[in-house]
N, C-alpha and C positions, 0 to 999 in steps of 0.2 A: 416778163414773168417766166421763170424756168419751167420747161415742160416736164411732165411727170415721166420718169424712166420706168420701164417695165419692172414690176415687182416679181421677186421669186419667193416661193412659199416653201416652208418646211413644216409639215404637220406631224404630230404624233397622236395616233388614235389611242384612246383609252377604252378598252372593250370590257363591258360588264360581264361578270362571270356568275354572280350570285342571282338566284331568282328574285324577282320583285315581290315584296310582301305587302307593304302598306300602300303602294302606288298601283295604278292599273296595269294589268298583265298584258301589255300591248307591244312590247319590244320583241318582235319576232323577225327572223330573217325575211327580208322582202327585197324585191327587185326595184322597188320605187320608194326608198326611204324618205321621210319628211325631214328636211334640214332647216334648222333655225339658227340665226347668227346673233351673237351678243357681243357688242363692241364697246370697249372703254375708249372713248374719243381721245382724251388727253394722253392716256398711256400709249396709244398707238401713234398719235401725231408727234409727241415728243421723242419717241423712240426712232421714228423715221427721220425727224429733224437731225438727231444726233448722227445717224448713219449717213445721211446726206452730207453733213458737215465733215465727217471723216473722209468720205469719198472725194469731196471737192476741195478739201483743205480750207474751206471758208467758215467763218464764224457766223452765228446768228442766222442760220439758214432755215427757211420754212419749206418743207417738202409738200408739193402739191398732190393732194389725195382727191381723186374724182369720187366723191362720196356717193353720188347717184348710182355709180356702177360698181363700186368696191364690194358691197356685201354679196351681190350676185356672183362676182368673180371668185370670192372666197368660197362660196357654196359649191361652185363648179370644181374648184381645186379639191375640196373635201370629197366630192363624189368620185374624182379620179383616184384619190387615196383609198377610198372604200371599194373601188373597182366595180362601180355600178354605172350602167349606161344611162339610166333614167332616174330622176329624183324629183321630189316635190319641194320647191323652195318656198318655205313658209314665212319668209320675210326676216327683217333684222330689227333689233332694238339697239339704238345708239345712246349711250349714257354719257352725259357731260356735265361739268360744273361751270358756273359763270359768276363773274363779279358784277352785281347789278349796278355798281357805281362806275366801274372802269370799263365794262364791256357791253354797252348798250347795243352796238352793232352786231356783236357776236351773238347776243341773246336773240336778236331779230333774225339772224342767219339760222339759228337752231329752230326757232318756232315757226317762222314764216316761209322758210325755204326748205331746209332739210327735212323737217317733219311732214312736209307735203309731198315728198317724193314717193312714188309708188313702192309699196313693200317696206317702207322705212317708218319706224316709230321712234321718236326722240323722248328721252327722259332727261330733262334739264333741271339740275339742282343748284340752288343758290349757294355760293361759297360763304362761309361764316368768318367773322373777324377772328384773327389770331392774336394771341397775347404777344406784346413786344418782347424782344429777347432780353436776357439778363446777363450781366457781366459774370463770367465764370469765376472770377476771383472774389469780388465783394457781393455778388448776387443782386446788385442794384439794377433796377429796370432801365433799359436804354430806350428812351422814347424818341430821341432825335439822332440823326446820323452825325457822328463826330467829325465828318469831313465837310458836309454841306449844310448841316443844321436842319435839313428837311425832316419833317416828322415821319417816323417809320409807321407805315400802314400796311399790314399784311393780312391776307385771308388764307383760309385753309379749306381744302376740299373735304366735304363731309357726305357720307352716305352712298357714294357711287358703287363701291364694292359690295355694300350691303344690298343695294337695289338690284345689282346683277345677280347675286346669289339667290335672293328672294324670288326673282322672276324665273330663274332657271328651275328652281324647285317647284314653284307654283305651276308653271307651264308643263312640267313633267307630270305633276299630279293631275292636271287637266288633260293629259294625253295629247298635248299639242305638238309634239315633235318626237322623232326617233333618234335624231342626231343633233347635238348642240355643238356649235363652233364658238369658242370663247377667244376673242381677239383681245388679249391682255396678258401682261407679264406680272400682274399683281399677285403676290404670294398669298394675300388674304383670301383669294378665291379657291385655294387648294382644298380646304375642308369640304366645300360645297361640291366641287368636282369629284372628289373621292366618294362622297356620299352617293351622288347620282350614278357613279360608276358601279358601286356596290349594289345599287338597286336595278341595274341592268340597262342603263342608258349609255349610249356611245357619246363620249365627249372628246372633242378634238381641240 
């Protein structure tokens, strides 16, 4: 198994400028900010797989992420960016989808191992069936592969970005963090990030 190479991080801090109106007035300069991490599992894993594949010149590479340690490492890097020597790590929520028919071992990994690690909560969402593709010319449904005649069965991830955005806003409302670290490149999260930024939360 390939050993995990050191990760390098590049963070951009989004600093709130407008005073908070409908949420608790709690985001004040502090020497010990509360940091919470929100991770899109597949967004991160697939991105790292692609970068590892480019670096090694190999196809179908799975980058080894030490999930037990990764969230705390990210929080520490964020504290360095914020130039604070002390911070309170409030834990991480890792969001992932799974195929109940094709991924029984992965579901077990999420529920029975990852979700039991200290400071980590897992939100596992079942993938939903996806409609088969259609021919772009005649729009006929393509139910089987034209090469091997195997039936096309596809699933689609549903609700991960919505769950992340909802929890970020809910926990901000509950005054559960000062700084949120969002580990995802999903553009659907931008509106939630901008909203929290405008309400005075620091988003990285």
